[in-house]
C-alpha positions in Angstrom: 104.4 105.1 42.3 107.8 106.5 41.2 107.6 103.6 38.8 104.1 105.1 37.3 105.4 108.4 37.1 108.4 107.3 34.7 106.6 105.1 32.9 102.8 106.6 31.3 102.5 103.7 29.4 101.8 101.2 32.4 98.8 100.3 33.5 97.8 99.3 36.8 95.3 96.2 37.6 94.1 95.1 40.7 93.0 91.7 39.5 92.7 92.0 35.7 88.9 90.8 35.6 88.4 93.9 33.1 91.7 94.2 31.5 92.1 90.5 31.0 88.9 90.2 29.2 89.8 93.6 26.9 93.7 91.8 26.3 91.9 88.0 25.8 89.8 89.6 23.0 92.7 91.4 21.4 91.3 94.8 21.5 94.0 96.2 23.4 97.6 93.8 23.4 98.4 94.6 27.3 102.5 94.9 27.8 103.7 97.2 30.7 101.5 96.4 33.8 102.1 97.0 37.3 100.1 95.0 39.7 98.7 95.8 43.8 99.0 92.3 44.4 101.9 92.3 47.0 101.1 95.4 48.4 99.8 94.7 52.2 97.9 98.2 52.5 96.1 97.4 49.7 94.2 94.7 51.0 92.8 97.5 53.9 89.6 97.3 55.0 88.1 99.1 57.6 84.7 101.3 59.6 85.7 103.8 61.8 82.8 105.6 63.3 80.2 105.2 60.8 82.6 105.4 57.8 83.9 102.6 55.7 87.3 102.8 53.9 88.5 100.3 50.6 91.6 99.4 49.4 92.3 98.4 46.0 93.0 94.9 46.5 89.3 94.4 48.7 87.4 92.0 47.0 83.8 92.5 46.4 83.6 88.6 48.2 85.3 90.6 50.7 83.4 93.8 50.5 80.2 92.0 50.9 80.8 89.8 54.1 81.9 92.9 55.6 79.1 94.8 55.0 76.4 92.0 56.3 74.7 93.9 59.3 76.4 96.5 58.8 74.8 97.8 55.4 72.5 94.7 54.5 71.0 96.3 51.1 74.5 97.0 49.6 75.6 93.3 50.4 72.4 92.0 49.3 73.3 93.8 45.8 76.2 92.2 45.4 75.0 88.9 46.0 73.8 89.5 42.1 76.7 91.0 41.0 78.6 88.4 39.6 79.6 84.8 39.6 81.4 83.3 42.8 84.6 83.1 41.1 84.6 86.9 39.8 83.6 88.5 43.0 86.8 85.9 44.6 89.0 88.4 42.0 87.4 91.6 40.9 87.9 94.3 42.9 85.5 97.3 44.2 88.3 100.0 43.3 88.7 98.3 39.7 85.1 98.1 39.4 85.2 102.3 39.7 88.0 102.7 38.0 86.8 101.2 34.7 84.4 103.7 34.9 81.8 102.0 32.8 78.6 104.0 32.6 76.4 100.5 33.5 79.0 99.0 36.3 77.3 97.8 39.3 79.1 100.0 42.6 78.8 103.7 41.2 75.3 104.2 41.8 75.6 102.7 45.2 78.4 105.1 46.4 77.2 107.5 44.3 74.5 107.9 46.7 76.4 106.9 49.8 78.5 110.2 49.0 81.5 108.2 48.5 85.1 110.2 47.9 88.0 108.7 46.1 91.7 109.0 48.1 94.2 109.2 44.9 98.0 108.8 45.7 100.6 109.9 43.9 104.8 110.9 44.5 103.2 114.6 44.6 100.7 113.5 47.8 97.2 112.8 47.9 93.9 114.2 47.2 90.4 113.6 47.4 87.4 113.7 45.1 84.3 113.0 45.5 82.9 110.2 43.5 80.4 112.3 41.4 83.2 114.8 40.2 85.5 111.5 39.4 83.7 110.8 36.4 84.6 112.9 33.5 83.5 111.3 30.1 82.6 107.8 29.0 85.6 105.8 30.7 87.5 108.9 31.7 88.3 109.6 35.2 89.5 112.8 37.1 92.3 110.7 37.9 95.7 111.9 36.9 99.0 110.3 34.9 101.2 108.7 37.6 98.2 108.8 40.1 96.5 105.0 41.8 92.8 105.1 43.7 94.6 104.6 47.5 91.2 104.1 48.7 87.0 104.8 48.3 85.4 106.0 51.5 81.8 106.0 52.3 79.6 106.3 54.9 76.9 103.5 56.2 73.7 105.1 55.5 71.9 107.1 58.4 68.3 106.7 56.7 66.8 104.8 53.9 68.9 102.6 51.5 68.0 101.0 48.4 69.5 99.7 45.7 67.4 98.7 42.5 69.0 96.8 39.3 67.4 95.7 35.9 69.6 93.5 33.7 69.1 91.2 31.0 69.5 88.3 33.4 68.7 88.2 37.3 72.0 86.9 38.4 75.6 86.9 37.1 74.6 90.3 34.5 76.5 93.5 34.3 73.4 96.3 35.1 71.2 97.6 31.9 70.1 100.5 34.1 70.5 101.2 37.7 69.9 103.5 41.0 70.2 104.0 44.3 68.9 106.4 46.5 69.4 107.0 50.5 67.8 109.7 52.3 66.9 110.7 55.4 63.3 112.5 56.7 62.9 114.6 59.6 59.0 115.3 61.2 58.0 113.5 57.4 59.9 115.9 55.2 63.4 114.8 53.4 66.0 116.0 55.3 68.9 114.8 53.2 68.6 113.0 49.8 71.6 111.4 47.5 70.2 109.7 43.9 72.9 107.6 42.2 71.9 106.4 38.6 73.5 104.4 36.2 73.0 103.8 32.3 71.6 106.7 31.5 74.0 108.9 30.4 77.8 108.4 29.2 79.0 107.9 33.2 77.1 107.4 36.3 75.2 110.0 37.5 74.8 112.0 40.7 70.9 112.7 40.2 71.5 116.3 42.2 68.9 118.4 40.5 66.0 116.0 41.3 67.6 115.5 45.1 67.8 119.5 45.2 63.5 119.0 43.9 63.0 117.1 46.6 64.5 118.2 49.7 62.2 120.2 52.3 58.9 117.8 50.8 56.9 115.3 51.9 57.5 111.9 50.2 54.0 111.5 49.2 51.9 110.0 45.9 52.3 113.5 44.4 56.0 114.2 45.1 
């Protein structure tokens, strides 16, 4: 953190599955890199109560195994995220920090009302993921901050993730959507919808959520 604070030109890498491609294609020449490889806490993944917390070096393969039996919909979704070789290196935090509007994980986490814990030498702060994406590949991270954790609660009602891509497997989304909702007495009590590929950033569809809460999910609705 002290190094990042004093060297604003440095870039942070978790596994470099995104930055490595940028570098190899010579779009950007990466110079000063700070790796999280030897930070033990970065590998933490835990479940406390119904809340999952994921550190910045937790790979998508590890996340997939962790979620099996706890959130099978998300675990199955990760099966078609990328090749095993990529999943064994790529991290959940890196996928979110990359801030691609078609990144596969953002809609799922938006529908789970996830938060991002940001850490710097000045302390830590928590930002709702729905407020984290500011513009195309621009986030709410400030200079010198790293993502310490992504946190989300296991769904307590219905949870589904949908993805359309040119190939079913090993391909980034064209558009994707995740929906989490709870009903009571036949009416929608809670609803979260995350979408990707429809704007410059991944979006929480708050107006749509608001229009459906309190209503019966019938054919007309």
